[in-house]
N, CA, C and O atoms as a GROMACS GRO file, in nm:
protein
  264
    1MET      N    1  -1.745   2.578  -1.213
    1MET     CA    2  -1.626   2.581  -1.136
    1MET      C    3  -1.600   2.418  -1.102
    1MET      O    4  -1.691   2.345  -1.061
    2ALA      N    5  -1.481   2.378  -1.123
    2ALA     CA    6  -1.441   2.231  -1.088
    2ALA      C    7  -1.443   2.230  -0.941
    2ALA      O    8  -1.411   2.327  -0.872
    3GLN      N    9  -1.486   2.106  -0.893
    3GLN     CA   10  -1.470   2.059  -0.753
    3GLN      C   11  -1.365   1.968  -0.732
    3GLN      O   12  -1.354   1.876  -0.814
    4SER      N   13  -1.277   1.975  -0.630
    4SER     CA   14  -1.169   1.880  -0.596
    4SER      C   15  -1.209   1.803  -0.466
    4SER      O   16  -1.261   1.862  -0.370
    5SER      N   17  -1.186   1.693  -0.467
    5SER     CA   18  -1.217   1.613  -0.342
    5SER      C   19  -1.083   1.526  -0.317
    5SER      O   20  -1.021   1.462  -0.402
    6SER      N   21  -1.056   1.538  -0.189
    6SER     CA   22  -0.911   1.480  -0.148
    6SER      C   23  -0.967   1.380  -0.043
    6SER      O   24  -1.011   1.420   0.065
    7ASN      N   25  -0.964   1.242  -0.080
    7ASN     CA   26  -1.004   1.147   0.012
    7ASN      C   27  -0.887   1.053   0.078
    7ASN      O   28  -0.906   0.949   0.140
    8GLY      N   29  -0.768   1.113   0.051
    8GLY     CA   30  -0.640   1.056   0.085
    8GLY      C   31  -0.622   1.059   0.224
    8GLY      O   32  -0.695   1.134   0.290
    9ILE      N   33  -0.527   0.982   0.288
    9ILE     CA   34  -0.494   0.974   0.438
    9ILE      C   35  -0.388   1.096   0.472
    9ILE      O   36  -0.368   1.134   0.587
   10GLY      N   37  -0.329   1.148   0.366
   10GLY     CA   38  -0.247   1.264   0.390
   10GLY      C   39  -0.100   1.210   0.448
   10GLY      O   40  -0.085   1.093   0.483
   11PHE      N   41  -0.004   1.297   0.453
   11PHE     CA   42   0.119   1.284   0.505
   11PHE      C   43   0.138   1.241   0.652
   11PHE      O   44   0.222   1.162   0.694
   12THR      N   45   0.041   1.311   0.722
   12THR     CA   46   0.050   1.309   0.871
   12THR      C   47  -0.030   1.184   0.909
   12THR      O   48   0.011   1.124   1.007
   13GLY      N   49  -0.122   1.143   0.856
   13GLY     CA   50  -0.186   1.009   0.882
   13GLY      C   51  -0.089   0.886   0.849
   13GLY      O   52  -0.074   0.791   0.926
   14LEU      N   53  -0.029   0.900   0.732
   14LEU     CA   54   0.065   0.790   0.683
   14LEU      C   55   0.188   0.782   0.783
   14LEU      O   56   0.240   0.674   0.815
   15LEU      N   57   0.231   0.906   0.827
   15LEU     CA   58   0.350   0.888   0.907
   15LEU      C   59   0.298   0.836   1.050
   15LEU      O   60   0.369   0.762   1.118
   16LEU      N   61   0.178   0.878   1.090
   16LEU     CA   62   0.122   0.813   1.213
   16LEU      C   63   0.110   0.656   1.220
   16LEU      O   64   0.149   0.581   1.309
   17ILE      N   65   0.043   0.626   1.100
   17ILE     CA   66   0.034   0.481   1.087
   17ILE      C   67   0.169   0.399   1.097
   17ILE      O   68   0.185   0.297   1.164
   18ILE      N   69   0.274   0.467   1.010
   18ILE     CA   70   0.415   0.401   1.018
   18ILE      C   71   0.457   0.393   1.158
   18ILE      O   72   0.497   0.286   1.205
   19PHE      N   73   0.448   0.514   1.236
   19PHE     CA   74   0.507   0.513   1.374
   19PHE      C   75   0.438   0.412   1.466
   19PHE      O   76   0.505   0.352   1.550
   20ILE      N   77   0.310   0.393   1.452
   20ILE     CA   78   0.228   0.299   1.545
   20ILE      C   79   0.279   0.179   1.518
   20ILE      O   80   0.316   0.106   1.609
   21THR      N   81   0.290   0.132   1.355
   21THR     CA   82   0.328   0.013   1.327
   21THR      C   83   0.459  -0.033   1.370
   21THR      O   84   0.473  -0.148   1.412
   22LEU      N   85   0.571   0.062   1.360
   22LEU     CA   86   0.696   0.028   1.430
   22LEU      C   87   0.688   0.014   1.575
   22LEU      O   88   0.751  -0.075   1.632
   23LYS      N   89   0.617   0.094   1.636
   23LYS     CA   90   0.604   0.069   1.785
   23LYS      C   91   0.546  -0.060   1.835
   23LYS      O   92   0.585  -0.125   1.932
   24LEU      N   93   0.453  -0.085   1.757
   24LEU     CA   94   0.400  -0.239   1.791
   24LEU      C   95   0.469  -0.340   1.762
   24LEU      O   96   0.463  -0.444   1.828
   25LEU      N   97   0.546  -0.324   1.659
   25LEU     CA   98   0.645  -0.445   1.623
   25LEU      C   99   0.772  -0.439   1.696
   25LEU      O  100   0.857  -0.525   1.675
   26GLY      N  101   0.790  -0.343   1.780
   26GLY     CA  102   0.898  -0.330   1.878
   26GLY      C  103   1.041  -0.287   1.800
   26GLY      O  104   1.153  -0.304   1.848
   27LYS      N  105   1.009  -0.221   1.656
   27LYS     CA  106   1.127  -0.174   1.603
   27LYS      C  107   1.176  -0.043   1.664
   27LYS      O  108   1.294  -0.013   1.648
   28ILE      N  109   1.106   0.028   1.723
   28ILE     CA  110   1.135   0.174   1.773
   28ILE      C  111   1.112   0.162   1.931
   28ILE      O  112   1.021   0.086   1.966
   29ALA      N  113   1.186   0.228   2.030
   29ALA     CA  114   1.140   0.218   2.160
   29ALA      C  115   1.113   0.361   2.200
   29ALA      O  116   1.144   0.398   2.314
   30TRP      N  117   1.057   0.446   2.112
   30TRP     CA  118   0.989   0.551   2.152
   30TRP      C  119   0.880   0.559   2.248
   30TRP      O  120   0.804   0.464   2.265
   31SER      N  121   0.868   0.677   2.314
   31SER     CA  122   0.742   0.672   2.418
   31SER      C  123   0.616   0.686   2.332
   31SER      O  124   0.626   0.721   2.214
   32TRP      N  125   0.507   0.662   2.382
   32TRP     CA  126   0.382   0.683   2.297
   32TRP      C  127   0.359   0.835   2.252
   32TRP      O  128   0.299   0.865   2.150
   33TRP      N  129   0.416   0.929   2.344
   33TRP     CA  130   0.408   1.059   2.306
   33TRP      C  131   0.477   1.098   2.165
   33TRP      O  132   0.427   1.176   2.084
   34TRP      N  133   0.591   1.035   2.153
   34TRP     CA  134   0.651   1.054   2.006
   34TRP      C  135   0.586   0.987   1.905
   34TRP      O  136   0.578   1.035   1.792
   35VAL      N  137   0.532   0.861   1.939
   35VAL     CA  138   0.475   0.809   1.839
   35VAL      C  139   0.358   0.868   1.777
   35VAL      O  140   0.332   0.865   1.657
   36LEU      N  141   0.282   0.928   1.882
   36LEU     CA  142   0.164   0.983   1.857
   36LEU      C  143   0.183   1.151   1.814
   36LEU      O  144   0.091   1.231   1.800
   37SER      N  145   0.301   1.174   1.802
   37SER     CA  146   0.336   1.324   1.772
   37SER      C  147   0.277   1.373   1.646
   37SER      O  148   0.236   1.489   1.645
   38PRO      N  149   0.265   1.298   1.535
   38PRO     CA  150   0.233   1.363   1.417
   38PRO      C  151   0.057   1.387   1.437
   38PRO      O  152   0.003   1.462   1.356
   39ALA      N  153  -0.010   1.336   1.524
   39ALA     CA  154  -0.129   1.369   1.538
   39ALA      C  155  -0.164   1.483   1.623
   39ALA      O  156  -0.258   1.558   1.596
   40TRP      N  157  -0.072   1.500   1.746
   40TRP     CA  158  -0.090   1.627   1.811
   40TRP      C  159  -0.029   1.751   1.768
   40TRP      O  160  -0.068   1.861   1.807
   41ILE      N  161   0.074   1.733   1.684
   41ILE     CA  162   0.152   1.833   1.602
   41ILE      C  163   0.026   1.902   1.511
   41ILE      O  164  -0.008   2.020   1.516
   42ALA      N  165  -0.030   1.803   1.433
   42ALA     CA  166  -0.140   1.855   1.342
   42ALA      C  167  -0.243   1.921   1.412
   42ALA      O  168  -0.299   2.014   1.354
   43ALA      N  169  -0.280   1.886   1.538
   43ALA     CA  170  -0.390   1.930   1.601
   43ALA      C  171  -0.345   2.074   1.638
   43ALA      O  172  -0.416   2.170   1.611
   44ILE      N  173  -0.217   2.085   1.707
   44ILE     CA  174  -0.180   2.220   1.750
   44ILE      C  175  -0.182   2.319   1.635
   44ILE      O  176  -0.232   2.430   1.649
   45LEU      N  177  -0.119   2.272   1.505
   45LEU     CA  178  -0.124   2.366   1.418
   45LEU      C  179  -0.257   2.391   1.369
   45LEU      O  180  -0.264   2.505   1.322
   46PHE      N  181  -0.353   2.334   1.364
   46PHE     CA  182  -0.488   2.345   1.337
   46PHE      C  183  -0.550   2.451   1.425
   46PHE      O  184  -0.619   2.544   1.383
   47VAL      N  185  -0.520   2.427   1.546
   47VAL     CA  186  -0.578   2.526   1.646
   47VAL      C  187  -0.508   2.672   1.636
   47VAL      O  188  -0.573   2.776   1.644
   48LEU      N  189  -0.390   2.667   1.620
   48LEU     CA  190  -0.322   2.786   1.576
   48LEU      C  191  -0.372   2.851   1.472
   48LEU      O  192  -0.392   2.972   1.484
   49VAL      N  193  -0.397   2.791   1.365
   49VAL     CA  194  -0.455   2.865   1.243
   49VAL      C  195  -0.587   2.916   1.270
   49VAL      O  196  -0.630   3.022   1.226
   50VAL      N  197  -0.650   2.835   1.343
   50VAL     CA  198  -0.804   2.888   1.356
   50VAL      C  199  -0.794   3.006   1.476
   50VAL      O  200  -0.877   3.096   1.475
   51PHE      N  201  -0.709   3.003   1.559
   51PHE     CA  202  -0.689   3.116   1.652
   51PHE      C  203  -0.644   3.253   1.556
   51PHE      O  204  -0.703   3.361   1.559
   52PHE      N  205  -0.555   3.229   1.494
   52PHE     CA  206  -0.518   3.346   1.415
   52PHE      C  207  -0.616   3.408   1.323
   52PHE      O  208  -0.616   3.529   1.297
   53ILE      N  209  -0.707   3.315   1.269
   53ILE     CA  210  -0.808   3.362   1.182
   53ILE      C  211  -0.887   3.427   1.246
   53ILE      O  212  -0.918   3.537   1.199
   54VAL      N  213  -0.953   3.379   1.383
   54VAL     CA  214  -1.041   3.455   1.480
   54VAL      C  215  -0.980   3.576   1.503
   54VAL      O  216  -1.059   3.670   1.512
   55ILE      N  217  -0.851   3.604   1.516
   55ILE     CA  218  -0.787   3.711   1.584
   55ILE      C  219  -0.793   3.815   1.464
   55ILE      O  220  -0.826   3.932   1.487
   56GLY      N  221  -0.759   3.769   1.326
   56GLY     CA  222  -0.763   3.844   1.216
   56GLY      C  223  -0.922   3.898   1.185
   56GLY      O  224  -0.943   4.012   1.144
   57VAL      N  225  -1.002   3.826   1.204
   57VAL     CA  226  -1.150   3.851   1.183
   57VAL      C  227  -1.182   3.965   1.302
   57VAL      O  228  -1.240   4.070   1.274
   58ALA      N  229  -1.146   3.940   1.414
   58ALA     CA  230  -1.181   4.047   1.515
   58ALA      C  231  -1.105   4.169   1.506
   58ALA      O  232  -1.148   4.268   1.565
   59ILE      N  233  -0.994   4.176   1.440
   59ILE     CA  234  -0.913   4.296   1.420
   59ILE      C  235  -1.000   4.363   1.299
   59ILE      O  236  -1.044   4.478   1.309
   60HIS      N  237  -1.019   4.289   1.198
   60HIS     CA  238  -1.087   4.350   1.083
   60HIS      C  239  -1.216   4.412   1.101
   60HIS      O  240  -1.248   4.513   1.039
   61GLU      N  241  -1.304   4.343   1.198
   61GLU     CA  242  -1.426   4.396   1.251
   61GLU      C  243  -1.411   4.535   1.342
   61GLU      O  244  -1.494   4.626   1.345
   62ALA      N  245  -1.314   4.531   1.398
   62ALA     CA  246  -1.268   4.643   1.492
   62ALA      C  247  -1.247   4.760   1.403
   62ALA      O  248  -1.310   4.865   1.418
   63VAL      N  249  -1.152   4.741   1.303
   63VAL     CA  250  -1.140   4.848   1.222
   63VAL      C  251  -1.237   4.891   1.128
   63VAL      O  252  -1.243   5.009   1.091
   64LYS      N  253  -1.311   4.805   1.088
   64LYS     CA  254  -1.441   4.846   1.001
   64LYS      C  255  -1.532   4.927   1.092
   64LYS      O  256  -1.596   5.021   1.043
   65LYS      N  257  -1.542   4.896   1.224
   65LYS     CA  258  -1.646   4.976   1.295
   65LYS      C  259  -1.598   5.124   1.307
   65LYS      O  260  -1.677   5.217   1.323
   66LYS      N  261  -1.461   5.139   1.298
   66LYS     CA  262  -1.412   5.296   1.325
   66LYS      C  263  -1.451   5.384   1.207
   66LYS      O  264  -1.424   5.504   1.207
   0.00000   0.00000   0.00000
């Protein structure tokens, strides 16, 4: 089986770097909440995915016990 390794920064990381750079250069007047939004949106999505996986496993285990 072939292994794949992704060491790139990804779309969210690139967007975050662009937003921070634009903010520090004074090109955008957004609040830091919006500048850092790619990071916290990705974090929220990750938490939601983990949450639904845990719920799915719990439901699967409950059904399996019956």
